[in-house]
N, C-alpha and C positions, 0 to 999 in steps of 0.2 A: 895629343889631347883631343883634337877635333875628331879623330877617328874613334876614340872611346865614346864621345858624346853622340856621334852618329850611330854607333852600334847600340848604345843605350836607347836612343829614340826608336830605332828599328825594332828592338826587342819589346819595348813598351807597346808599339803599334801592333805587333804580332800578337802579343798577349791580349791586348784590348780586342782585337778582331776575333780571337778564339773565345773570349768571354761573351762577346755579343752574339757570336754564332751559337754558342751553347744555350744562351738565354732564349734565342729565337726557336731553337729546336725544342726546348722544354715547353715553351708556350704553345707550340704547335701540337705537342703531345697532349697537353692539357685541354685542348679544344674539346668541348663536350660533344660526344657522339649524339646524334639525333636519329629519330625514325621519321621518315617521310610518310605521314599518315595515309596519303592517297596511294602511294606505291605499296605500302603494307596491305591496305584494303584490297587492291587488285591481286596481290600475291596470294593472300588467304582466300579470297572469293573464288579464285581460279584453281585452288588446290583441293585435293580430297581431304576431308569429306564434304567440304562446303560447296563444291561444284556439283555434288550428287544429292544433297539433302534439300528438302523443302524448308527454306529459311525465310526469315523476315529481317529487314534492316533494323538496326537499333539506332534511334535518333536521339538528339539532345533532349527532346521532350520526354522521352521514356526513362532517361537516366534517374530522375528523381523518384518517379512513381514505382518503377520496377526494380531499380538497382540501388536506391538509397544514396545516390551520389548528388551532391549539391551542384546544380548546373551553373551557379555563379562562378564556380572554380574551373569551368571547362571552356576551352577555346574551340575545340573540334572533337567530334566523336565519329567513329565508324565501327560497325560491328554487324554480326549476324547472329540471330537466335533461332532455335528450332520452332517450326510452326506448330508441331504437335509434341505433347509431353511423353513421347516414347523415345526421343533422342535427346541426349544431353549436350552434344557438341555445339559449341558456340565460340565466338571470339568478340572481344571488345578492346578497342584501342582508343585511348583518351589523351588528347593533347591538353595538358593542364595549363592554366594561367600561371604567370610568374609568381613564385612563392607559395603555390598551393599543391605542389606535387605530393608531398607527404600526406596531406589531408585526403587527396583523391585516392592515393594508394591505400590508405587505411580504410576508406569507404569501400573500395573495390575488394579488398581482402575480407571485409565483413560480409559483403555480398557472397563471395566465393564460399565462405564457411556456411552461410545460410543455404546456398545452392547444394553444397555437399550434404547437409542435413536432410534436405528435401529428397535427394536421391538415395539416401542411406537405407531406405526400406522398400525400394522400388527398382526393379531391373538391375541386377548385380553387375552386368557388363557396363552399363552406363554409369553406375556408381563408381566403378574403377576408373573410368575416364575422368570423372570429376575429381576423384582423389589425386590423380596424376596430372592435374592441371599445371599450366605454366603461367606464372605471373611475374611481372618485373617492371623496372623503370629504366628507361634510357633517355637521358636528358630530361625534358619536361613531358615525356610521353609515358603513360602507364598502360600496361596491357594485361589481358587475361586470355588464355587460349585453352580450350577444352576440346580435345580431339584425340583419336587413336595415335596420331603422329604429331602430337603437340610439341615435342622436343625439336623435331625437324622443322616444323613451322616457325617455332621461336627463333631458331638459328637463321632461317630465311629472312625474317623481318629485322633482326638485330645485327646482321653482318655489316 
C-alpha cells in the first residue's frame, strides 16, 4: 500500500513539473518582441542608401507638422528624410506610448498614402520605391522604410 502511495506521489510530482515547465515555455514564447530604436537607427543610418544620401534627422517636433502623427502618443522617434525632393528614400521608427500603437500605426499609414500620392506624378523610379515601402509594428514600435532594399532593411531591424 505504501508503495502505491509513493508511486502516486511521484507521478503527481512529475506531471506537475511537466505542467509548470510547459507554462514557463509558453510564457517565454509569448514575450513580446521589441525593436531597440537606437540599434535600428544605427543599422539603418549606416546602410545603403541612407549612408550615401543627403538626409536630415526626423525629430519628435516634426512628427505633427510633417507627418500628421500626434506627438502625445510618442515615446521616442528616429528617422531620416531626404534633404531634396529628388529622393524618396526615408525611414521612420516610432516607439509608441502604451496603448497608442494602433493610433500611431494608422497615422503613419495615412502619411505613407499621402507620400505615395505625392510621388505618383514625379520621378517614376522613386515612386516605385514608395509603393514598395515596408511598414509594420513590433511590440510598441511602429516603422516605415522606403528604400531600394527596404525588405532587407526591415529584416535587419526586426530580427
